[in-house]
C-alpha positions as CSV (number, residue, x, y, z in Angstrom):
1,M,32.9,-7.4,-23.4
2,F,33.2,-7.2,-19.4
3,S,35.5,-4.1,-19.6
4,S,33.6,-2.5,-22.5
5,L,30.5,-3.1,-20.2
6,V,32.6,-1.5,-17.4
7,D,33.8,1.7,-19.6
8,W,30.3,2.4,-20.7
9,L,28.9,2.5,-17.2
10,H,31.7,4.7,-16.2
11,N,30.9,7.6,-18.8
12,T,28.6,10.4,-17.4
13,K,27.2,11.1,-20.3
14,N,25.9,7.6,-20.8
15,L,24.4,7.1,-17.4
16,T,23.1,10.1,-17.6
17,A,21.0,9.2,-20.6
18,L,20.2,5.8,-18.8
19,F,18.5,7.4,-16.3
20,A,16.6,9.9,-18.3
21,A,15.2,6.8,-20.2
22,V,14.4,5.2,-16.9
23,A,12.5,8.4,-15.7
24,A,10.6,8.8,-18.6
25,I,9.5,5.2,-18.9
26,A,8.4,5.8,-15.1
27,T,6.4,8.8,-16.2
28,V,4.8,7.1,-19.1
29,M,3.9,4.0,-16.9
30,T,2.8,6.3,-14.0
31,L,0.1,8.0,-16.6
32,A,-0.8,5.1,-18.4
33,M,-1.5,2.6,-15.9
34,P,-4.3,4.3,-14.6
35,M,-6.0,4.2,-18.0
36,L,-5.0,0.8,-18.7
37,Q,-6.0,-0.9,-15.3
38,T,-9.1,-3.3,-15.5
39,D,-12.2,-3.4,-13.3
40,K,-11.0,-6.4,-10.8
41,L,-14.5,-6.0,-9.3
42,G,-15.8,-8.9,-10.9
43,N,-12.9,-11.2,-10.1
44,R,-12.6,-10.2,-6.3
45,M,-16.3,-10.7,-5.5
46,K,-16.0,-14.2,-7.4
47,A,-13.0,-15.3,-5.1
48,V,-14.9,-14.1,-2.3
49,S,-17.7,-15.8,-3.6
50,I,-15.8,-19.1,-3.7
51,E,-14.4,-18.9,-0.6
52,R,-17.8,-18.2,1.5
53,E,-18.7,-21.3,-0.3
54,K,-15.8,-23.2,1.3
55,I,-16.3,-21.6,4.7
56,R,-20.2,-23.0,4.2
57,Q,-18.9,-26.5,3.3
58,R,-16.1,-26.9,6.2
59,E,-18.4,-25.3,8.5
60,R,-21.1,-28.0,7.7
61,E,-18.6,-30.8,7.9
62,R,-17.5,-29.3,11.5
63,M,-21.1,-29.3,12.6
64,A,-21.9,-32.9,11.1
65,R,-18.6,-34.1,13.1
66,G,-19.6,-32.2,16.0
67,E,-15.9,-30.7,16.6
68,K,-15.8,-27.0,17.7
69,E,-12.2,-26.1,16.6
70,K,-12.2,-23.2,14.1
71,V,-11.8,-24.0,10.2
72,A,-9.6,-21.8,8.5
73,L,-9.2,-21.4,4.7
74,R,-5.9,-22.4,3.4
75,Q,-4.7,-22.3,-0.2
76,T,-1.9,-24.1,-1.8
77,P,1.3,-22.5,-2.1
78,K,3.6,-22.8,-5.3
79,Q,5.7,-25.8,-5.0
80,Y,9.3,-24.2,-5.5
81,M,8.3,-21.8,-2.5
82,Q,7.1,-24.3,-0.4
83,R,10.4,-26.4,-1.0
84,V,12.8,-23.8,-0.4
85,V,10.7,-22.7,3.0
86,E,10.7,-26.4,4.2
87,K,14.6,-27.1,3.4
88,F,15.9,-23.9,4.8
89,N,13.5,-24.4,8.0
90,L,12.1,-20.5,7.2
91,S,9.0,-21.1,9.4
92,K,10.8,-21.4,12.3
93,W,13.7,-18.5,11.8
94,L,11.6,-16.0,10.2
95,A,8.1,-16.3,11.3
96,Q,6.5,-13.5,13.1
97,E,2.9,-13.2,14.2
98,E,3.1,-9.7,13.3
99,A,3.8,-10.6,9.6
100,R,0.7,-12.9,9.6
101,E,-1.6,-9.9,10.8
102,K,0.0,-7.6,8.4
103,L,-0.9,-10.1,5.4
104,I,-4.5,-10.1,6.6
105,Q,-4.7,-6.8,6.9
106,A,-3.2,-5.9,3.4
107,G,-5.7,-8.6,1.8
108,Y,-3.6,-11.9,1.5
109,R,-5.4,-14.6,3.7
110,G,-4.4,-18.2,3.7
111,H,-1.3,-20.2,4.0
112,A,-0.1,-19.3,0.7
113,P,0.8,-15.7,0.8
114,Y,2.5,-16.3,3.9
115,I,4.8,-19.0,2.5
116,A,5.4,-16.5,-0.2
117,F,6.6,-13.6,2.3
118,L,8.7,-16.0,3.9
119,F,10.6,-16.8,0.6
120,F,10.5,-13.0,-0.5
121,R,11.9,-12.4,2.6
122,M,14.8,-14.9,2.6
123,I,15.5,-13.9,-1.2
124,A,15.1,-10.0,-1.0
125,P,18.8,-9.7,1.2
126,V,20.5,-12.2,-0.9
127,A,19.9,-10.4,-4.0
128,T,20.7,-7.2,-2.8
129,V,23.8,-8.1,-1.2
130,L,24.8,-9.7,-4.8
131,F,23.9,-6.5,-6.6
132,A,25.5,-4.3,-4.1
133,A,28.5,-6.3,-4.3
134,F,28.7,-6.1,-7.9
135,Y,28.3,-2.9,-7.9
136,L,30.5,-1.8,-5.7
137,F,33.9,-4.3,-6.1
138,L,33.3,-4.6,-10.2
139,V,31.4,-1.8,-11.4
140,V,32.1,1.2,-9.7
141,E,35.7,2.4,-8.5
142,L,34.9,3.4,-5.2
143,D,38.1,5.2,-3.3
144,Q,36.9,3.7,0.1
145,P,38.2,0.7,2.2
146,P,37.1,-2.8,1.6
147,M,35.3,-2.8,5.2
148,V,33.4,0.3,3.9
149,K,31.9,-1.5,0.8
150,V,31.4,-4.5,3.0
151,A,29.5,-2.4,5.4
152,L,27.3,-1.0,2.2
153,C,26.9,-4.4,1.5
154,L,25.2,-5.4,4.8
155,A,23.1,-2.2,5.0
156,A,22.2,-3.3,1.7
157,A,20.9,-6.7,2.9
158,Y,19.0,-5.0,5.9
159,G,16.9,-3.2,3.2
160,G,16.4,-6.3,1.3
161,M,15.0,-7.9,4.8
162,Q,13.1,-4.9,5.4
163,A,11.6,-4.7,1.7
164,P,8.7,-7.4,2.4
165,F,7.4,-5.5,5.7
166,L,7.4,-1.8,3.7
167,F,5.8,-3.5,0.8
168,L,3.1,-4.8,3.2
169,K,2.9,-1.5,5.2
170,N,2.5,0.3,2.1
171,R,-0.3,-2.0,0.8
172,N,-2.0,-2.2,4.0
173,A,-1.9,2.0,4.1
174,K,-3.4,1.6,0.9
175,R,-6.0,-0.6,1.4
176,Q,-7.3,1.5,4.8
177,L,-7.8,4.5,2.9
178,S,-10.0,3.1,0.3
179,I,-12.0,1.5,3.2
180,R,-12.0,4.7,5.7
181,R,-13.2,6.6,2.6
182,A,-16.3,4.5,1.8
183,F,-17.1,3.2,5.2
184,P,-19.4,6.5,6.5
185,D,-21.1,5.5,3.0
186,A,-21.6,2.1,3.9
187,L,-22.9,2.8,7.3
188,D,-25.9,4.8,5.4
189,L,-26.9,1.9,3.4
190,M,-26.7,-0.3,6.3
191,M,-28.7,2.2,8.3
192,I,-31.0,2.1,5.4
193,C,-31.5,-1.8,5.0
194,V,-31.9,-2.1,9.0
195,E,-34.8,0.3,9.1
196,S,-36.4,-1.3,6.3
197,G,-36.6,-4.5,8.1
198,M,-33.5,-6.6,7.0
199,S,-31.7,-8.6,9.4
200,I,-28.1,-7.8,9.8
201,E,-26.9,-10.5,7.7
202,A,-29.3,-9.3,4.8
203,A,-28.0,-5.7,5.3
204,F,-24.0,-6.5,5.2
205,K,-24.5,-8.7,2.2
206,R,-26.9,-6.0,0.4
207,V,-23.9,-3.3,1.4
208,S,-21.4,-5.3,0.0
209,E,-23.1,-5.6,-3.0
210,E,-23.7,-1.8,-3.4
211,I,-20.3,-0.7,-2.0
212,G,-18.1,-2.5,-4.1
213,S,-18.1,0.5,-6.7
214,Q,-16.3,2.7,-4.0
215,S,-13.9,0.3,-2.3
216,I,-13.4,-3.6,-3.4
217,A,-11.7,-4.1,-0.4
218,L,-14.3,-3.1,2.0
219,A,-17.1,-4.9,-0.2
220,E,-14.8,-8.4,0.4
221,E,-14.4,-7.7,3.8
222,L,-18.1,-7.2,4.2
223,T,-18.9,-10.3,2.2
224,L,-16.7,-12.3,4.5
225,T,-18.2,-10.9,7.6
226,T,-21.9,-12.0,5.9
227,A,-20.5,-15.4,5.5
228,E,-19.2,-15.5,9.6
229,L,-22.2,-14.3,10.8
230,S,-24.2,-16.7,9.3
231,Y,-22.1,-19.7,10.0
232,L,-20.1,-19.3,13.2
233,Q,-21.8,-20.2,16.3
234,D,-20.2,-17.2,18.2
235,R,-21.3,-14.0,16.4
236,K,-19.0,-11.5,18.2
237,Q,-16.3,-13.5,16.6
238,A,-17.4,-12.1,13.7
239,Y,-17.4,-8.4,14.5
240,E,-13.6,-9.3,16.1
241,N,-12.5,-10.3,12.9
242,L,-13.9,-7.5,11.0
243,A,-12.0,-5.3,13.7
244,K,-9.0,-7.2,13.6
245,R,-8.5,-7.8,9.6
246,T,-9.2,-3.7,8.9
247,D,-7.4,-2.0,11.8
248,L,-9.1,1.2,11.9
249,E,-10.8,2.6,14.8
250,G,-13.8,3.4,13.0
251,V,-14.4,0.2,12.3
252,K,-13.8,-1.3,15.5
253,S,-16.2,1.2,17.2
254,V,-19.0,0.1,14.8
255,C,-18.2,-3.8,15.8
256,M,-18.1,-2.8,19.4
257,A,-21.4,-1.0,19.1
258,L,-23.1,-3.8,17.0
259,Q,-21.7,-6.4,19.7
260,Q,-23.7,-4.2,22.3
261,A,-26.7,-3.3,20.6
262,E,-27.2,-7.3,20.0
263,R,-26.4,-8.0,23.5
264,Y,-28.7,-5.7,25.1
265,G,-31.1,-5.2,22.4
266,T,-30.3,-1.6,21.5
267,P,-32.1,-0.5,18.1
268,L,-29.5,-1.2,15.6
269,A,-30.7,1.7,13.0
270,Q,-30.0,4.3,16.0
271,T,-26.9,2.9,16.7
272,L,-25.7,2.7,13.0
273,R,-27.0,6.5,12.6
274,V,-24.4,7.7,15.3
275,M,-21.7,5.7,13.8
276,S,-22.0,6.9,10.6
277,Q,-22.0,10.3,12.1
278,E,-18.9,10.1,14.0
279,N,-16.9,8.6,11.1
280,R,-17.8,11.2,8.7
281,D,-16.9,13.7,11.4
282,L,-13.5,11.7,11.8
283,R,-12.7,12.0,8.2
284,M,-13.7,15.6,8.3
285,S,-11.0,16.1,10.8
286,E,-8.7,14.2,9.1
287,A,-9.0,16.3,5.8
288,E,-8.7,19.1,7.8
289,K,-5.8,18.1,9.4
290,K,-4.2,17.2,5.9
291,A,-5.1,20.9,4.9
292,A,-3.4,22.4,7.6
293,A,0.1,20.5,7.1
294,L,-0.2,21.5,3.8
295,P,1.5,25.1,3.7
296,P,4.6,23.9,5.4
297,K,5.2,20.9,3.4
298,L,5.0,23.4,0.2
299,T,7.4,25.9,2.0
300,V,10.6,24.0,0.6
301,P,9.6,23.4,-2.8
302,M,8.2,27.0,-3.1
303,I,11.6,28.2,-2.2
304,L,14.1,25.5,-4.4
305,F,11.4,26.2,-7.8
306,F,9.1,28.9,-7.7
307,L,11.6,31.6,-6.2
308,P,14.6,31.4,-8.8
309,V,12.1,31.3,-11.4
310,L,10.4,34.6,-10.3
311,F,13.8,36.1,-9.8
312,V,14.8,35.0,-13.9
313,V,11.5,36.4,-14.8
314,I,11.7,39.7,-13.2
315,L,15.2,40.3,-13.3
316,G,16.1,38.6,-16.7
317,P,15.1,41.3,-18.7
318,A,16.7,44.2,-17.0
319,A,19.9,41.6,-17.1
320,I,19.4,41.6,-20.8
321,R,19.0,44.9,-21.5
322,V,22.2,45.8,-19.5
323,M,24.4,42.9,-21.5
324,A,22.8,44.8,-24.9
325,T,23.7,48.2,-23.8
326,Q,27.4,47.2,-23.0
327,D,27.7,45.4,-26.4
328,T,26.3,48.2,-28.3
329,S,28.5,50.6,-26.4
330,P,31.3,52.5,-28.3
331,S,34.5,51.0,-27.4
332,A,37.6,53.1,-26.9
333,P,39.8,54.8,-29.7
334,V,42.9,53.2,-30.1
335,N,45.7,55.6,-30.9
336,A,47.8,53.5,-33.6
337,T,51.3,55.1,-34.4
338,K,53.1,54.5,-37.7
């Protein structure tokens, strides 16, 4: 059975059909996933509400005890992941402060996502090495020395080790893009709320409820900031946490401006109006930068895909006519001797 599987994998037609099927399934899933995706705003806001209640309860307990340490919410990690991390002491060997910050910026808060990150960072290299070894030594007859195959396996292990970081990087990039697009509108809503007489906490809460249709991530961050503004003794820490969680220059500048407005008593509405315009200008400059970088990126695809088709369309009829003329031309007479 194993030999038949190897023979099937060595067949070029079978591999081509397999890759074509995978590509077709991926295309269908790419087109169907947006239509099948449900609205997760309600679940996310419910989770944020539960987390806010936990912050409230923890803060009340801390204030009752008179303690001054900061309280962090910790979710319960999965048992098998917890056992693997504790057994191999991954917190000591694979722990990185940068990973914790990336997890928070990607929207994964608490201890459970960090345990899962350590678990997958250990499992991914092992899985990629086993797959690469099976493919290189048993499936494919690679005409290379064994050291080359071992080097390829090590490269696969390195790729598996970096895969969790790439996942966090992509997730963080999508989250920042969502926040960046909706943040100027959130500032406009916040400015209207402040001008109507609301406090900054009430403005944050109101904007988090209204902006959820545009950006769930921004609504979640504003809700957490509302809870921190209400229950942390140092309001500056709440703004700093918001800037750290988003890691966006526009959000950092707004948080700094809000801190200065509260410290020196400057009008919040004027500050929010100026920062909103700056964020809109920043978003417009980024759009112009992307538009300016688009023509060079389209040069290679146009050369590879557009020009050959253009040549076929232009020269195809002439080539067909020449071939038809050659086929219909009278052949040379053949002198038959008897």
